[in-house]
C-alpha positions in Angstrom: 110.1 162.6 53.7 110.4 161.6 50.1 107.8 158.9 50.0 105.1 158.7 52.7 103.8 155.5 51.1 106.8 153.6 52.3 106.0 154.6 55.9 102.4 153.4 55.3 103.8 150.1 53.9 106.0 149.6 56.9 103.1 150.3 59.2 101.2 147.5 57.6 104.0 145.0 56.9 107.1 145.0 59.1 109.0 142.7 56.7 109.2 145.2 53.9 112.5 144.0 52.5 111.5 140.4 52.6 108.3 141.2 50.8 110.3 143.2 48.3 112.1 140.1 47.1 109.0 139.4 45.1 109.7 142.4 42.9 112.3 143.1 40.2 115.7 144.4 41.2 115.0 148.0 40.3 112.0 148.2 42.7 114.0 146.5 45.5 116.8 149.0 45.0 114.4 152.0 45.2 112.8 150.5 48.3 116.2 149.9 49.9 117.2 153.5 49.3 113.9 154.8 50.7 114.1 152.6 53.8 117.7 153.8 54.4 116.5 157.4 54.1 113.6 156.8 56.5 116.0 155.2 58.9 118.4 158.1 58.7 115.4 160.4 59.4 114.5 158.2 62.4 111.0 157.5 61.1 111.7 153.8 60.9 114.1 151.4 62.7 115.1 147.9 62.0 115.8 144.6 63.8 118.5 142.5 62.2 118.3 138.8 63.0 121.5 136.7 62.9 120.3 133.8 60.8 120.5 132.3 57.4 118.9 133.5 55.2 119.3 137.0 56.6 116.2 138.5 58.1 115.5 142.2 58.7 112.3 143.6 60.1 111.4 147.3 59.9 109.1 149.1 62.2 107.9 152.7 62.8 109.5 154.7 65.5 107.4 156.9 67.7 108.2 159.7 65.3 107.1 157.6 62.4 103.9 156.7 64.1 103.2 160.3 64.8 103.0 161.1 61.0 100.5 158.3 60.3 97.4 160.5 60.8 98.7 162.9 58.1 99.5 160.0 55.7 96.0 158.5 56.3 94.4 161.9 55.6 96.4 162.1 52.3 95.0 158.7 51.4 91.4 159.9 52.1 92.0 163.0 50.0 93.3 160.8 47.2 90.2 158.6 47.5 87.9 161.7 47.4 89.6 163.1 44.3 90.5 159.9 42.6 88.3 160.6 39.5 89.9 163.9 38.9 93.4 162.6 39.5 92.8 159.7 37.0 91.6 162.2 34.4 94.7 164.4 34.9 97.1 161.4 34.7 95.3 160.0 31.7 95.5 163.4 30.0 99.3 163.5 30.6 99.7 160.0 29.1 98.0 160.9 25.8 100.6 162.1 23.3 99.8 165.3 21.4 99.4 164.9 17.6 102.6 165.4 15.7 
């Protein structure tokens, strides 16, 4: 699974693609690619409604639901170590003197 955060997002908001319309095209494209990968991996499924404008809702399959405890634990780990992670990221963003 390339991006567990998409699974978490779908778990909280079944209309992931509809919500994605609020974001720039590049973000929507990445989200669409990840949703397709998760669907191929059978972690998510979708319901397509025959209406205008088109409507698609994504939901977690039983397999997708089974990974939620692991994703939630990763989130708790990130919360616990957020100070350290911020320092590491900030250090990477600082350019060395030329």
